[in-house]
N, C-alpha and C positions, 0 to 999 in steps of 0.2 A: 503492501501500499501504501501510497505518494506520501510526503510529506503536506500537511497544509495546517495554514493557516493556528486552527483548531489545535489541532495535535502539540502542537511549540507554542500554544498557550493553555485553554483550560487548562491539561494535564498540568501542566509545570507545574502553575500555582497553585492549583489542591494538592500534590505533593508538596511543595514546599511551605503551605498551611499546615497537614497534616503531621508536620513536622515543630516544627510552631506552637502547638498546643502539645504536642509532645514536650515542649522546651520547657511551654509557662505552666507544665505537671510537673517536670521534674521539680523548677527552681520551690513553687511550692512547695510539694517534699521536703526541700531540700532544710527548708524556712524555717516550715512546721517540724522538723527531727533538731532543727539546732538552734532554735528558741532566738530567730532573729526576723525581725517585724516583717514584716509580706513588706513592705514602702521602702526597705531598704533597699531589695533588690530592685523591686519593681520603679526608684526609681537611679538604681546604680543608669552610670556612664562608664566611658575606657576615660573617656580626659572631660574636663572641662566644659568645653567649647562644644564638645557633640552632644546629640540626642539622646535622654535615657531611654529605658529596657521598654516602657511600655510605647513611647514614640517611637522603637523605631516595629511594634506590633502598628501598630494606625500607619503606618507610611509601607506597612509587607501587602495593611487590607486596601490603604487606598491604593500602589501600586497598580493591584490586577484588578480592584476592578474597576479604576478608572481607565486601564487599560484597555479592557476589554469596551468599556463607553466610546474607549475612541473610535477605538477599531470602530464599531459597528456604528457608530454616530444613533448612541440611547441613553438615556442619562441611567447611572452605576445608584444606588440609592446611596445616599449618606452616611457615615456614623459621622456623630461629634468626639474629638477629640479629650473627652472626658475621664479614661476608664483609668480606675484609680485599685484597683485589686484581683487581683487576680482572677477571681470567677467572672471580673467584667473585662479584661482580657482574652479572657478564654469565650468567653461571648461574643466577641467584637472577631472574633478568629470563627466562630461556627455560623455566625450568618454571613462572611463574605465567600467561605466559602460553599453556604445556601445557596447565593445570591449567584453563585456562579456555576451549580448543581442544574444548575435555569438555562445555559451558553449552552445549543446544541452546535451541532459543527454546521450547520445551513447557517448562519447567523455569520459566521463566519464568512463563510466563501467568498470569494473574492474581492475580500477584505489587502490583502498583500500589496493591489496595488492605485491602495484608496490613496487620496494626494492630505494631511492629515498637517494641520502647524502646532511644534506643542508652543506653548505659553506657559512658563513657570518660572514666576517671580521674572530675574532682570535675562533670561534665556528664552527664547523665539528660535525654532528649528525649524524646518519643511520639511518631513519628511512621508516615505511609502509607509501604508500600511503594516508592511513587509521588514522593514527600516527599522521602525519605528519599533517594532515590538523586540525586534533584535537589538540591534542597538541603544534604546534607552530603558526601555519595559522590562528586560529581564533581563539586563545588568541591575537595575537600579532593586530588582524590587530582590535581587540577591546576594547586593550588597547591604540590603540593611536586615535578611535572614541570616550570613554570618555575622554584621555588626552582636548581632540581638543571641546569639548564640555566643560571641567571644565574652561580651561580657555577663554570661551568666559563667563559663568558664574562667573572668575574672574574676570576680567573686565567690566561686571557691565550690559555683554548682557542677559536681563532678559528672559533664558532658564530654565527648567525645566528636572524636573526628563519625566515627556511627553514625551519633546520633546529630549531626550535622545532616551528613544524608538521609538518613528514613528507613525503612524498610523495599527487598526489595520485590514485594511481586508476585 
């Protein structure tokens, strides 16, 4: 079967979000076992000018759902960035997964040649759908998944490469 925009996006996003959900579970278990206040991990950063763990999850969610919205020309759901507990972070991931599961292969047919402009802050770039997905959306998505993983690892949560890669079923 040929590669499609669907195969390059939705299943990849779902896998990354599932990995992220597992990371949140491990962070919660770690905090409980060591009597660490949850907000310590939820607000943890790798460096003062970087976003905290909670914001990494928000960016993974936003990147995946907004990528589908941009590619299909539809409006994805909007979630306010207000998560302050592990339960709220897990709910955001779950809500993002639920949205992505509504996207069909047909929804993404022909989006590889769709012309779109990305306006984010000072960044304004014109892309084809394929270039947007491969050069911006996927790298941005994985940057934030990896950063969430690294924040937890840096803070003593026992996660490693296998946790980042996830299961192979």
